[in-house]
N, CA and C atoms of all chains as a GROMACS GRO file, in nm:
protein
  615
    1MET      N    1   7.609   1.138  -9.053
    1MET     CA    2   7.753   1.164  -9.048
    1MET      C    3   7.814   1.148  -9.186
    2SER      N    4   7.782   1.036  -9.255
    2SER     CA    5   7.842   1.012  -9.384
    2SER      C    6   7.790   1.108  -9.490
    3GLU      N    7   7.673   1.170  -9.464
    3GLU     CA    8   7.616   1.262  -9.560
    3GLU      C    9   7.679   1.401  -9.552
    4ARG      N   10   7.754   1.426  -9.447
    4ARG     CA   11   7.813   1.558  -9.430
    4ARG      C   12   7.949   1.564  -9.499
    5VAL      N   13   7.973   1.675  -9.562
    5VAL     CA   14   8.101   1.694  -9.628
    5VAL      C   15   8.201   1.745  -9.525
    6PRO      N   16   8.311   1.673  -9.507
    6PRO     CA   17   8.406   1.716  -9.403
    6PRO      C   18   8.479   1.845  -9.442
    7ASP      N   19   8.503   1.926  -9.340
    7ASP     CA   20   8.586   2.046  -9.357
    7ASP      C   21   8.733   2.012  -9.332
    8VAL      N   22   8.755   1.911  -9.248
    8VAL     CA   23   8.891   1.870  -9.212
    8VAL      C   24   8.901   1.719  -9.222
    9ILE      N   25   9.006   1.669  -9.285
    9ILE     CA   26   9.033   1.526  -9.287
    9ILE      C   27   9.140   1.499  -9.182
   10GLY      N   28   9.106   1.420  -9.083
   10GLY     CA   29   9.198   1.394  -8.973
   10GLY      C   30   9.121   1.392  -8.844
   11GLU      N   31   9.186   1.426  -8.734
   11GLU     CA   32   9.120   1.429  -8.604
   11GLU      C   33   9.169   1.552  -8.528
   12MET      N   34   9.085   1.603  -8.442
   12MET     CA   35   9.125   1.712  -8.352
   12MET      C   36   9.168   1.650  -8.220
   13ILE      N   37   9.278   1.697  -8.167
   13ILE     CA   38   9.336   1.636  -8.047
   13ILE      C   39   9.322   1.729  -7.927
   14GLY      N   40   9.278   1.672  -7.814
   14GLY     CA   41   9.265   1.749  -7.692
   14GLY      C   42   9.308   1.667  -7.572
   15TRP      N   43   9.298   1.727  -7.454
   15TRP     CA   44   9.335   1.661  -7.328
   15TRP      C   45   9.216   1.658  -7.234
   16ARG      N   46   9.197   1.542  -7.169
   16ARG     CA   47   9.087   1.524  -7.076
   16ARG      C   48   9.135   1.455  -6.949
   17ALA      N   49   9.047   1.455  -6.849
   17ALA     CA   50   9.072   1.381  -6.725
   17ALA      C   51   8.954   1.287  -6.702
   18TRP      N   52   8.983   1.175  -6.635
   18TRP     CA   53   8.879   1.075  -6.609
   18TRP      C   54   8.888   1.022  -6.467
   19GLN      N   55   8.779   0.960  -6.426
   19GLN     CA   56   8.777   0.878  -6.306
   19GLN      C   57   8.778   0.732  -6.350
   20LEU      N   58   8.848   0.647  -6.273
   20LEU     CA   59   8.844   0.504  -6.298
   20LEU      C   60   8.722   0.445  -6.229
   21VAL      N   61   8.652   0.359  -6.300
   21VAL     CA   62   8.543   0.282  -6.240
   21VAL      C   63   8.561   0.137  -6.280
   22GLY      N   64   8.480   0.050  -6.220
   22GLY     CA   65   8.493  -0.092  -6.249
   22GLY      C   66   8.593  -0.155  -6.155
   23SER      N   67   8.676  -0.241  -6.208
   23SER     CA   68   8.773  -0.314  -6.127
   23SER      C   69   8.906  -0.319  -6.201
   24VAL      N   70   9.009  -0.374  -6.137
   24VAL     CA   71   9.137  -0.391  -6.205
   24VAL      C   72   9.120  -0.484  -6.325
   25ARG      N   73   9.036  -0.585  -6.310
   25ARG     CA   74   9.015  -0.680  -6.418
   25ARG      C   75   8.938  -0.617  -6.534
   26VAL      N   76   8.838  -0.535  -6.500
   26VAL     CA   77   8.755  -0.470  -6.603
   26VAL      C   78   8.749  -0.320  -6.572
   27PRO      N   79   8.858  -0.249  -6.600
   27PRO     CA   80   8.855  -0.105  -6.570
   27PRO      C   81   8.789  -0.026  -6.683
   28ARG      N   82   8.725   0.081  -6.646
   28ARG     CA   83   8.668   0.171  -6.745
   28ARG      C   84   8.692   0.315  -6.699
   29LEU      N   85   8.684   0.408  -6.792
   29LEU     CA   86   8.708   0.549  -6.762
   29LEU      C   87   8.577   0.626  -6.774
   30MET      N   88   8.550   0.705  -6.671
   30MET     CA   89   8.425   0.781  -6.667
   30MET      C   90   8.457   0.930  -6.668
   31SER      N   91   8.380   1.003  -6.746
   31SER     CA   92   8.399   1.148  -6.752
   31SER      C   93   8.381   1.211  -6.615
   32ILE      N   94   8.462   1.311  -6.587
   32ILE     CA   95   8.450   1.382  -6.459
   32ILE      C   96   8.320   1.462  -6.458
   33ASN      N   97   8.244   1.444  -6.354
   33ASN     CA   98   8.121   1.520  -6.331
   33ASN      C   99   8.012   1.497  -6.435
   34ALA      N  100   8.029   1.401  -6.524
   34ALA     CA  101   7.930   1.383  -6.630
   34ALA      C  102   7.817   1.290  -6.588
   35ALA      N  103   7.842   1.203  -6.491
   35ALA     CA  104   7.740   1.104  -6.455
   35ALA      C  105   7.611   1.173  -6.410
   36GLY      N  106   7.626   1.286  -6.342
   36GLY     CA  107   7.508   1.358  -6.296
   36GLY      C  108   7.432   1.426  -6.408
   37ARG      N  109   7.499   1.446  -6.521
   37ARG     CA  110   7.435   1.517  -6.631
   37ARG      C  111   7.371   1.420  -6.731
   38VAL      N  112   7.444   1.314  -6.765
   38VAL     CA  113   7.393   1.224  -6.869
   38VAL      C  114   7.370   1.082  -6.820
   39GLY      N  115   7.395   1.056  -6.691
   39GLY     CA  116   7.377   0.922  -6.638
   39GLY      C  117   7.507   0.844  -6.636
   40HIS      N  118   7.517   0.750  -6.542
   40HIS     CA  119   7.641   0.675  -6.523
   40HIS      C  120   7.684   0.599  -6.648
   41ASP      N  121   7.590   0.526  -6.709
   41ASP     CA  122   7.627   0.445  -6.826
   41ASP      C  123   7.678   0.531  -6.940
   42ASP      N  124   7.615   0.645  -6.960
   42ASP     CA  125   7.654   0.731  -7.071
   42ASP      C  126   7.778   0.813  -7.040
   43ALA      N  127   7.823   0.812  -6.915
   43ALA     CA  128   7.944   0.886  -6.880
   43ALA      C  129   8.070   0.801  -6.895
   44ILE      N  130   8.053   0.669  -6.911
   44ILE     CA  131   8.168   0.580  -6.926
   44ILE      C  132   8.211   0.574  -7.071
   45TRP      N  133   8.340   0.594  -7.094
   45TRP     CA  134   8.392   0.592  -7.231
   45TRP      C  135   8.400   0.447  -7.279
   46PRO      N  136   8.338   0.417  -7.394
   46PRO     CA  137   8.339   0.280  -7.445
   46PRO      C  138   8.476   0.240  -7.498
   47THR      N  139   8.496   0.111  -7.510
   47THR     CA  140   8.628   0.060  -7.550
   47THR      C  141   8.634   0.022  -7.697
   48LYS      N  142   8.522  -0.003  -7.757
   48LYS     CA  143   8.525  -0.058  -7.894
   48LYS      C  144   8.451   0.027  -7.996
   49ARG      N  145   8.420   0.146  -7.957
   49ARG     CA  146   8.352   0.237  -8.050
   49ARG      C  147   8.378   0.380  -8.004
   50TRP      N  148   8.341   0.475  -8.091
   50TRP     CA  149   8.354   0.615  -8.055
   50TRP      C  150   8.256   0.648  -7.943
   51TYR      N  151   8.298   0.734  -7.854
   51TYR     CA  152   8.209   0.785  -7.750
   51TYR      C  153   8.125   0.894  -7.814
   52THR      N  154   7.996   0.878  -7.808
   52THR     CA  155   7.904   0.972  -7.872
   52THR      C  156   7.846   1.066  -7.768
   53ALA      N  157   7.856   1.195  -7.796
   53ALA     CA  158   7.803   1.295  -7.702
   53ALA      C  159   7.651   1.286  -7.696
   54LYS      N  160   7.598   1.302  -7.576
   54LYS     CA  161   7.453   1.311  -7.558
   54LYS      C  162   7.422   1.443  -7.490
   55CYS      N  163   7.306   1.494  -7.519
   55CYS     CA  164   7.270   1.626  -7.466
   55CYS      C  165   7.184   1.612  -7.342
   56PRO      N  166   7.227   1.671  -7.230
   56PRO     CA  167   7.144   1.665  -7.109
   56PRO      C  168   7.020   1.755  -7.118
   57ASN      N  169   7.016   1.837  -7.221
   57ASN     CA  170   6.902   1.930  -7.236
   57ASN      C  171   6.804   1.887  -7.345
   58GLY      N  172   6.821   1.766  -7.395
   58GLY     CA  173   6.720   1.710  -7.484
   58GLY      C  174   6.748   1.718  -7.632
   59HIS      N  175   6.856   1.783  -7.673
   59HIS     CA  176   6.887   1.783  -7.816
   59HIS      C  177   6.925   1.641  -7.858
   60ILE      N  178   6.877   1.600  -7.974
   60ILE     CA  179   6.909   1.465  -8.020
   60ILE      C  180   6.988   1.464  -8.150
   61GLU      N  181   7.009   1.578  -8.210
   61GLU     CA  182   7.091   1.584  -8.330
   61GLU      C  183   7.167   1.714  -8.334
   62ASN      N  184   7.266   1.716  -8.423
   62ASN     CA  185   7.350   1.833  -8.442
   62ASN      C  186   7.429   1.870  -8.315
   63ILE      N  187   7.460   1.768  -8.233
   63ILE     CA  188   7.539   1.789  -8.111
   63ILE      C  189   7.687   1.799  -8.147
   64PRO      N  190   7.761   1.892  -8.091
   64PRO     CA  191   7.723   1.990  -7.990
   64PRO      C  192   7.646   2.107  -8.050
   65VAL      N  193   7.533   2.136  -7.987
   65VAL     CA  194   7.448   2.244  -8.036
   65VAL      C  195   7.505   2.378  -7.990
   66GLU      N  196   7.514   2.469  -8.083
   66GLU     CA  197   7.564   2.602  -8.049
   66GLU      C  198   7.477   2.664  -7.940
   67GLY      N  199   7.539   2.719  -7.838
   67GLY     CA  200   7.467   2.783  -7.730
   67GLY      C  201   7.420   2.688  -7.621
   68CYS      N  202   7.439   2.557  -7.641
   68CYS     CA  203   7.401   2.457  -7.541
   68CYS      C  204   7.530   2.403  -7.477
   69SER      N  205   7.514   2.342  -7.360
   69SER     CA  206   7.632   2.289  -7.291
   69SER      C  207   7.670   2.149  -7.340
   70CYS      N  208   7.593   2.094  -7.434
   70CYS     CA  209   7.619   1.955  -7.474
   70CYS      C  210   7.746   1.942  -7.558
   71GLY      N  211   7.797   1.818  -7.563
   71GLY     CA  212   7.918   1.790  -7.639
   71GLY      C  213   8.026   1.732  -7.550
   72LEU      N  214   8.124   1.671  -7.613
   72LEU     CA  215   8.240   1.618  -7.542
   72LEU      C  216   8.343   1.729  -7.533
   73TYR      N  217   8.391   1.755  -7.412
   73TYR     CA  218   8.480   1.866  -7.391
   73TYR      C  219   8.625   1.818  -7.377
   74ALA      N  220   8.716   1.905  -7.414
   74ALA     CA  221   8.858   1.878  -7.389
   74ALA      C  222   8.934   2.010  -7.391
   75ALA      N  223   9.040   2.011  -7.314
   75ALA     CA  224   9.135   2.123  -7.321
   75ALA      C  225   9.223   2.103  -7.443
   76LYS      N  226   9.281   2.211  -7.491
   76LYS     CA  227   9.367   2.198  -7.609
   76LYS      C  228   9.502   2.135  -7.574
   77THR      N  229   9.549   2.162  -7.454
   77THR     CA  230   9.680   2.112  -7.414
   77THR      C  231   9.674   2.059  -7.271
   78ARG      N  232   9.775   1.981  -7.236
   78ARG     CA  233   9.786   1.932  -7.098
   78ARG      C  234   9.799   2.050  -7.001
   79GLU      N  235   9.875   2.152  -7.042
   79GLU     CA  236   9.894   2.269  -6.957
   79GLU      C  237   9.761   2.339  -6.932
   80HIS      N  238   9.678   2.345  -7.035
   80HIS     CA  239   9.548   2.408  -7.017
   80HIS      C  240   9.461   2.325  -6.923
   81LEU      N  241   9.469   2.193  -6.935
   81LEU     CA  242   9.393   2.106  -6.845
   81LEU      C  243   9.432   2.134  -6.700
   82VAL      N  244   9.562   2.149  -6.676
   82VAL     CA  245   9.610   2.179  -6.541
   82VAL      C  246   9.556   2.314  -6.495
   83SER      N  247   9.554   2.410  -6.585
   83SER     CA  248   9.509   2.544  -6.546
   83SER      C  249   9.361   2.545  -6.509
   84LEU      N  250   9.288   2.443  -6.552
   84LEU     CA  251   9.146   2.434  -6.518
   84LEU      C  252   9.125   2.372  -6.380
   85ARG      N  253   9.236   2.348  -6.309
   85ARG     CA  254   9.233   2.300  -6.171
   85ARG      C  255   9.191   2.155  -6.161
   86TYR      N  256   9.207   2.079  -6.270
   86TYR     CA  257   9.187   1.936  -6.258
   86TYR      C  258   9.309   1.874  -6.190
   87GLY      N  259   9.288   1.760  -6.128
   87GLY     CA  260   9.401   1.684  -6.077
   87GLY      C  261   9.459   1.736  -5.949
   88ALA      N  262   9.380   1.797  -5.869
   88ALA     CA  263   9.432   1.852  -5.744
   88ALA      C  264   9.453   1.743  -5.640
   89TYR      N  265   9.420   1.619  -5.669
   89TYR     CA  266   9.436   1.506  -5.577
   89TYR      C  267   9.353   1.527  -5.452
   90GLY      N  268   9.278   1.633  -5.446
   90GLY     CA  269   9.206   1.663  -5.324
   90GLY      C  270   9.056   1.660  -5.343
   91ASP      N  271   9.003   1.768  -5.394
   91ASP     CA  272   8.857   1.779  -5.397
   91ASP      C  273   8.794   1.703  -5.513
   92GLN      N  274   8.872   1.661  -5.609
   92GLN     CA  275   8.816   1.582  -5.719
   92GLN      C  276   8.900   1.456  -5.737
   93ALA      N  277   8.832   1.345  -5.763
   93ALA     CA  278   8.903   1.220  -5.785
   93ALA      C  279   8.941   1.209  -5.931
   94ILE      N  280   9.065   1.237  -5.961
   94ILE     CA  281   9.116   1.226  -6.097
   94ILE      C  282   9.210   1.106  -6.100
   95HIS      N  283   9.178   1.006  -6.179
   95HIS     CA  284   9.260   0.885  -6.182
   95HIS      C  285   9.342   0.872  -6.309
   96ALA      N  286   9.310   0.950  -6.410
   96ALA     CA  287   9.382   0.940  -6.536
   96ALA      C  288   9.363   1.068  -6.616
   97ILE      N  289   9.466   1.103  -6.691
   97ILE     CA  290   9.453   1.209  -6.790
   97ILE      C  291   9.504   1.152  -6.922
   98GLY      N  292   9.474   1.220  -7.031
   98GLY     CA  293   9.524   1.168  -7.157
   98GLY      C  294   9.474   1.246  -7.276
   99GLU      N  295   9.522   1.200  -7.390
   99GLU     CA  296   9.484   1.264  -7.516
   99GLU      C  297   9.360   1.196  -7.574
  100VAL      N  298   9.274   1.278  -7.631
  100VAL     CA  299   9.157   1.227  -7.701
  100VAL      C  300   9.159   1.280  -7.844
  101ALA      N  301   9.094   1.206  -7.932
  101ALA     CA  302   9.077   1.250  -8.071
  101ALA      C  303   8.928   1.268  -8.095
  102PHE      N  304   8.894   1.374  -8.165
  102PHE     CA  305   8.754   1.404  -8.193
  102PHE      C  306   8.726   1.395  -8.342
  103LYS      N  307   8.603   1.355  -8.372
  103LYS     CA  308   8.556   1.359  -8.511
  103LYS      C  309   8.410   1.403  -8.510
  104GLY      N  310   8.355   1.415  -8.631
  104GLY     CA  311   8.218   1.461  -8.642
  104GLY      C  312   8.210   1.612  -8.633
  105LYS      N  313   8.105   1.661  -8.572
  105LYS     CA  314   8.091   1.805  -8.554
  105LYS      C  315   8.182   1.850  -8.439
  106VAL      N  316   8.266   1.944  -8.466
  106VAL     CA  317   8.362   1.992  -8.367
  106VAL      C  318   8.357   2.144  -8.362
  107ILE      N  319   8.353   2.196  -8.241
  107ILE     CA  320   8.359   2.340  -8.221
  107ILE      C  321   8.489   2.371  -8.149
  108GLU      N  322   8.571   2.450  -8.212
  108GLU     CA  323   8.697   2.492  -8.151
  108GLU      C  324   8.675   2.621  -8.074
  109GLY      N  325   8.716   2.622  -7.950
  109GLY     CA  326   8.714   2.744  -7.872
  109GLY      C  327   8.856   2.798  -7.857
  110SER      N  328   8.867   2.915  -7.801
  110SER     CA  329   9.000   2.971  -7.783
  110SER      C  330   9.082   2.890  -7.684
  111GLN      N  331   9.015   2.810  -7.598
  111GLN     CA  332   9.088   2.733  -7.498
  111GLN      C  333   9.063   2.583  -7.504
  112GLY      N  334   8.970   2.539  -7.588
  112GLY     CA  335   8.941   2.396  -7.587
  112GLY      C  336   8.848   2.356  -7.700
  113TRP      N  337   8.796   2.233  -7.685
  113TRP     CA  338   8.713   2.173  -7.790
  113TRP      C  339   8.580   2.126  -7.732
  114LYS      N  340   8.478   2.128  -7.819
  114LYS     CA  341   8.352   2.058  -7.794
  114LYS      C  342   8.326   1.974  -7.918
  115ALA      N  343   8.286   1.849  -7.898
  115ALA     CA  344   8.276   1.763  -8.016
  115ALA      C  345   8.162   1.664  -8.003
  116GLU      N  346   8.135   1.602  -8.117
  116GLU     CA  347   8.026   1.505  -8.128
  116GLU      C  348   8.073   1.364  -8.092
  117TYR      N  349   8.190   1.324  -8.142
  117TYR     CA  350   8.244   1.190  -8.117
  117TYR      C  351   8.387   1.201  -8.067
  118GLY      N  352   8.424   1.113  -7.973
  118GLY     CA  353   8.560   1.114  -7.921
  118GLY      C  354   8.611   0.974  -7.897
  119ARG      N  355   8.743   0.962  -7.900
  119ARG     CA  356   8.807   0.835  -7.863
  119ARG      C  357   8.935   0.867  -7.787
  120ILE      N  358   8.976   0.773  -7.704
  120ILE     CA  359   9.099   0.791  -7.626
  120ILE      C  360   9.219   0.752  -7.712
  121LYS      N  361   9.322   0.836  -7.708
  121LYS     CA  362   9.444   0.807  -7.786
  121LYS      C  363   9.559   0.757  -7.700
  122ARG      N  364   9.577   0.813  -7.581
  122ARG     CA  365   9.678   0.764  -7.488
  122ARG      C  366   9.645   0.812  -7.349
  123LEU      N  367   9.699   0.742  -7.250
  123LEU     CA  368   9.661   0.770  -7.112
  123LEU      C  369   9.784   0.779  -7.022
  124ILE      N  370   9.769   0.855  -6.915
  124ILE     CA  371   9.868   0.860  -6.808
  124ILE      C  372   9.792   0.837  -6.678
  125VAL      N  373   9.839   0.739  -6.600
  125VAL     CA  374   9.778   0.712  -6.470
  125VAL      C  375   9.883   0.732  -6.362
  126PRO      N  376   9.844   0.776  -6.244
  126PRO     CA  377   9.942   0.798  -6.137
  126PRO      C  378   9.999   0.666  -6.086
  127TYR      N  379  10.113   0.676  -6.018
  127TYR     CA  380  10.185   0.557  -5.973
  127TYR      C  381  10.099   0.466  -5.886
  128GLU      N  382  10.012   0.525  -5.807
  128GLU     CA  383   9.933   0.441  -5.716
  128GLU      C  384   9.833   0.352  -5.790
  129PHE      N  385   9.812   0.379  -5.919
  129PHE     CA  386   9.720   0.297  -5.997
  129PHE      C  387   9.794   0.214  -6.101
  130TRP      N  388   9.918   0.176  -6.071
  130TRP     CA  389  10.000   0.102  -6.167
  130TRP      C  390   9.934  -0.030  -6.208
  131LYS      N  391   9.856  -0.088  -6.120
  131LYS     CA  392   9.792  -0.216  -6.155
  131LYS      C  393   9.693  -0.202  -6.270
  132TYR      N  394   9.649  -0.080  -6.296
  132TYR     CA  395   9.550  -0.059  -6.402
  132TYR      C  396   9.613  -0.039  -6.539
  133VAL      N  397   9.747  -0.027  -6.544
  133VAL     CA  398   9.812   0.008  -6.671
  133VAL      C  399   9.781  -0.095  -6.780
  134ASP      N  400   9.815  -0.219  -6.756
  134ASP     CA  401   9.794  -0.322  -6.859
  134ASP      C  402   9.646  -0.346  -6.888
  135PRO      N  403   9.561  -0.355  -6.784
  135PRO     CA  404   9.419  -0.374  -6.814
  135PRO      C  405   9.358  -0.258  -6.894
  136LEU      N  406   9.400  -0.135  -6.862
  136LEU     CA  407   9.348  -0.021  -6.938
  136LEU      C  408   9.400  -0.023  -7.082
  137ALA      N  409   9.529  -0.058  -7.097
  137ALA     CA  410   9.585  -0.066  -7.233
  137ALA      C  411   9.513  -0.172  -7.315
  138ASP      N  412   9.482  -0.285  -7.252
  138ASP     CA  413   9.410  -0.390  -7.322
  138ASP      C  414   9.267  -0.347  -7.354
  139ALA      N  415   9.203  -0.283  -7.257
  139ALA     CA  416   9.061  -0.248  -7.274
  139ALA      C  417   9.044  -0.144  -7.385
  140TYR      N  418   9.125  -0.039  -7.379
  140TYR     CA  419   9.106   0.073  -7.473
  140TYR      C  420   9.201   0.065  -7.593
  141ASN      N  421   9.292  -0.033  -7.590
  141ASN     CA  422   9.386  -0.052  -7.702
  141ASN      C  423   9.464   0.076  -7.731
  142VAL      N  424   9.516   0.137  -7.624
  142VAL     CA  425   9.596   0.258  -7.637
  142VAL      C  426   9.718   0.248  -7.547
  143PRO      N  427   9.824   0.326  -7.574
  143PRO     CA  428   9.938   0.328  -7.482
  143PRO      C  429   9.897   0.390  -7.348
  144VAL      N  430   9.945   0.328  -7.241
  144VAL     CA  431   9.917   0.379  -7.106
  144VAL      C  432  10.050   0.393  -7.033
  145GLU      N  433  10.078   0.512  -6.984
  145GLU     CA  434  10.201   0.538  -6.910
  145GLU      C  435  10.168   0.555  -6.762
  146VAL      N  436  10.269   0.528  -6.679
  146VAL     CA  437  10.258   0.559  -6.537
  146VAL      C  438  10.342   0.683  -6.511
  147GLY      N  439  10.286   0.775  -6.438
  147GLY     CA  440  10.363   0.896  -6.408
  147GLY      C  441  10.284   0.990  -6.321
  148PHE      N  442  10.347   1.099  -6.286
  148PHE     CA  443  10.276   1.203  -6.213
  148PHE      C  444  10.180   1.270  -6.311
  149LEU      N  445  10.054   1.275  -6.272
  149LEU     CA  446   9.960   1.347  -6.359
  149LEU      C  447   9.997   1.494  -6.364
  150PHE      N  448  10.043   1.541  -6.252
  150PHE     CA  449  10.078   1.681  -6.242
  150PHE      C  450  10.208   1.692  -6.163
  151SER      N  451  10.295   1.782  -6.205
  151SER     CA  452  10.420   1.801  -6.135
  151SER      C  453  10.394   1.864  -5.998
  152GLU      N  454  10.494   1.863  -5.914
  152GLU     CA  455  10.478   1.926  -5.783
  152GLU      C  456  10.440   2.073  -5.799
  153ALA      N  457  10.503   2.141  -5.895
  153ALA     CA  458  10.471   2.282  -5.918
  153ALA      C  459  10.326   2.298  -5.962
  154GLU      N  460  10.281   2.206  -6.047
  154GLU     CA  461  10.143   2.213  -6.094
  154GLU      C  462  10.047   2.182  -5.980
  155ARG      N  463  10.084   2.087  -5.895
  155ARG     CA  464   9.997   2.055  -5.782
  155ARG      C  465   9.987   2.174  -5.687
  156ARG      N  466  10.101   2.243  -5.667
  156ARG     CA  467  10.096   2.362  -5.582
  156ARG      C  468  10.008   2.468  -5.647
  157GLN      N  469  10.015   2.476  -5.781
  157GLN     CA  470   9.934   2.574  -5.853
  157GLN      C  471   9.785   2.547  -5.833
  158VAL      N  472   9.745   2.420  -5.854
  158VAL     CA  473   9.602   2.391  -5.844
  158VAL      C  474   9.554   2.391  -5.700
  159LEU      N  475   9.646   2.368  -5.606
  159LEU     CA  476   9.608   2.370  -5.465
  159LEU      C  477   9.620   2.510  -5.406
  160GLY      N  478   9.649   2.606  -5.487
  160GLY     CA  479   9.652   2.743  -5.440
  160GLY      C  480   9.769   2.773  -5.350
  161GLY      N  481   9.881   2.707  -5.374
  161GLY     CA  482  10.001   2.738  -5.297
  161GLY      C  483  10.014   2.663  -5.168
  162ARG      N  484   9.916   2.573  -5.138
  162ARG     CA  485   9.924   2.495  -5.014
  162ARG      C  486  10.037   2.395  -5.020
  163MET      N  487   8.345   2.266  -6.841
  163MET     CA  488   8.470   2.321  -6.893
  163MET      C  489   8.439   2.435  -6.988
  164ASP      N  490   8.505   2.545  -6.970
  164ASP     CA  491   8.486   2.660  -7.057
  164ASP      C  492   8.589   2.652  -7.170
  165ILE      N  493   8.540   2.644  -7.292
  165ILE     CA  494   8.634   2.633  -7.405
  165ILE      C  495   8.673   2.770  -7.460
  166GLY      N  496   8.622   2.874  -7.398
  166GLY     CA  497   8.656   3.008  -7.445
  166GLY      C  498   8.570   3.049  -7.563
  167GLU      N  499   8.616   3.147  -7.636
  167GLU     CA  500   8.540   3.201  -7.749
  167GLU      C  501   8.529   3.096  -7.860
  168PRO      N  502   8.406   3.054  -7.893
  168PRO     CA  503   8.392   2.948  -7.995
  168PRO      C  504   8.403   3.001  -8.138
  169LYS      N  505   8.460   2.918  -8.223
  169LYS     CA  506   8.462   2.944  -8.366
  169LYS      C  507   8.344   2.869  -8.429
  170PRO      N  508   8.314   2.896  -8.554
  170PRO     CA  509   8.208   2.819  -8.621
  170PRO      C  510   8.241   2.670  -8.623
  171ALA      N  511   8.139   2.588  -8.611
  171ALA     CA  512   8.158   2.442  -8.609
  171ALA      C  513   8.213   2.393  -8.743
  172ILE      N  514   8.291   2.288  -8.735
  172ILE     CA  515   8.344   2.223  -8.855
  172ILE      C  516   8.311   2.074  -8.847
  173ILE      N  517   8.316   2.007  -8.961
  173ILE     CA  518   8.297   1.862  -8.966
  173ILE      C  519   8.433   1.799  -8.990
  174VAL      N  520   8.468   1.706  -8.902
  174VAL     CA  521   8.599   1.641  -8.906
  174VAL      C  522   8.580   1.493  -8.937
  175GLU      N  523   8.655   1.444  -9.031
  175GLU     CA  524   8.646   1.303  -9.069
  175GLU      C  525   8.785   1.242  -9.062
  176PRO      N  526   8.806   1.137  -8.981
  176PRO     CA  527   8.940   1.078  -8.971
  176PRO      C  528   8.983   1.009  -9.100
  177ILE      N  529   9.114   1.006  -9.121
  177ILE     CA  530   9.167   0.936  -9.238
  177ILE      C  531   9.141   0.786  -9.224
  178GLU      N  532   9.171   0.734  -9.107
  178GLU     CA  533   9.144   0.593  -9.078
  178GLU      C  534   9.065   0.586  -8.949
  179ASP      N  535   8.962   0.504  -8.948
  179ASP     CA  536   8.880   0.487  -8.829
  179ASP      C  537   8.925   0.361  -8.757
  180PRO      N  538   8.982   0.375  -8.636
  180PRO     CA  539   9.034   0.257  -8.566
  180PRO      C  540   8.926   0.158  -8.526
  181PHE      N  541   8.802   0.202  -8.525
  181PHE     CA  542   8.694   0.113  -8.483
  181PHE      C  543   8.621   0.051  -8.601
  182GLU      N  544   8.661   0.091  -8.721
  182GLU     CA  545   8.594   0.038  -8.839
  182GLU      C  546   8.635  -0.106  -8.859
  183GLN      N  547   8.537  -0.194  -8.863
  183GLN     CA  548   8.564  -0.337  -8.877
  183GLN      C  549   8.475  -0.394  -8.985
  184PRO      N  550   8.519  -0.504  -9.045
  184PRO     CA  551   8.429  -0.570  -9.139
  184PRO      C  552   8.302  -0.617  -9.070
  185ALA      N  553   8.197  -0.628  -9.147
  185ALA     CA  554   8.070  -0.672  -9.089
  185ALA      C  555   8.086  -0.807  -9.022
  186PRO      N  556   8.023  -0.827  -8.906
  186PRO     CA  557   8.037  -0.957  -8.838
  186PRO      C  558   7.980  -1.069  -8.923
  187ALA      N  559   8.044  -1.185  -8.910
  187ALA     CA  560   8.001  -1.301  -8.989
  187ALA      C  561   7.858  -1.341  -8.954
  188GLU      N  562   7.824  -1.326  -8.826
  188GLU     CA  563   7.690  -1.364  -8.785
  188GLU      C  564   7.621  -1.242  -8.725
  189PRO      N  565   7.500  -1.214  -8.766
  189PRO     CA  566   7.427  -1.103  -8.705
  189PRO      C  567   7.416  -1.123  -8.555
  190GLY      N  568   7.427  -1.013  -8.482
  190GLY     CA  569   7.415  -1.022  -8.338
  190GLY      C  570   7.544  -1.054  -8.267
  191ARG      N  571   7.657  -1.063  -8.342
  191ARG     CA  572   7.785  -1.094  -8.279
  191ARG      C  573   7.874  -0.971  -8.272
  192GLU      N  574   7.814  -0.853  -8.281
  192GLU     CA  575   7.892  -0.731  -8.272
  192GLU      C  576   7.956  -0.720  -8.134
  193PRO      N  577   8.072  -0.650  -8.122
  193PRO     CA  578   8.134  -0.632  -7.991
  193PRO      C  579   8.038  -0.560  -7.896
  194VAL      N  580   8.037  -0.604  -7.773
  194VAL     CA  581   7.950  -0.541  -7.674
  194VAL      C  582   8.035  -0.492  -7.558
  195GLU      N  583   7.990  -0.387  -7.493
  195GLU     CA  584   8.059  -0.334  -7.377
  195GLU      C  585   8.027  -0.420  -7.254
  196VAL      N  586   8.130  -0.443  -7.172
  196VAL     CA  587   8.109  -0.515  -7.046
  196VAL      C  588   8.060  -0.415  -6.944
  197PRO      N  589   7.943  -0.439  -6.884
  197PRO     CA  590   7.894  -0.343  -6.785
  197PRO      C  591   7.983  -0.341  -6.662
  198VAL      N  592   8.004  -0.224  -6.606
  198VAL     CA  593   8.086  -0.210  -6.487
  198VAL      C  594   8.006  -0.139  -6.378
  199GLU      N  595   8.046  -0.165  -6.255
  199GLU     CA  596   7.983  -0.100  -6.143
  199GLU      C  597   8.055   0.030  -6.110
  200PRO      N  598   7.982   0.134  -6.079
  200PRO     CA  599   8.046   0.260  -6.044
  200PRO      C  600   8.105   0.257  -5.905
  201GLU      N  601   8.194   0.351  -5.880
  201GLU     CA  602   8.245   0.377  -5.745
  201GLU      C  603   8.321   0.259  -5.686
  202LYS      N  604   8.385   0.176  -5.769
  202LYS     CA  605   8.462   0.066  -5.716
  202LYS      C  606   8.609   0.105  -5.691
  203VAL      N  607   8.651   0.216  -5.749
  203VAL     CA  608   8.789   0.257  -5.734
  203VAL      C  609   8.796   0.368  -5.630
  204PRO      N  610   8.879   0.349  -5.527
  204PRO     CA  611   8.886   0.453  -5.424
  204PRO      C  612   8.944   0.582  -5.479
  205ALA      N  613   8.893   0.692  -5.431
  205ALA     CA  614   8.940   0.823  -5.477
  205ALA      C  615   9.081   0.848  -5.423
   0.00000   0.00000   0.00000
């Protein structure tokens, strides 16, 4: 990493969704659908270091590898995250959404990001998980808000008008 | 997640690294993650 000459000084910002795991006392955030690809431990975002992408197809360097599915993914905007049908409160358990910052090797797509390293910048959890606000803020050292992850209009959108 | 049409990869380096810390005073005292059990939070 230190041997590579950066093209950009700063961080790339995207939006992600997570599942809560652990307990109120020790909450952690796990990538949606990632546990089956990289294992439970590797799907949990760490609190004191950058989350490093691992490749489910065996690549061990230069991740995200072009043409491979590996890498940390994010939508470019909250609106784009909603359009991907996350947060329907129904078929997928989404407990938090928020901003992430990426560093290292980053591939920008027309709709999102794939990256080598990521960290959480801020979080929004739904009202029913208000007890997790302070523990999550302490654990990840980021601002955590309580609010609707998705507006009623957005929920109708992702639920297909139901 | 489909990120759409990809551009060539770039290398990004933050101005300040929030996780960068001075070397621990004693070897082996680096911060460690607390293991958690999965599936403890109801959907």
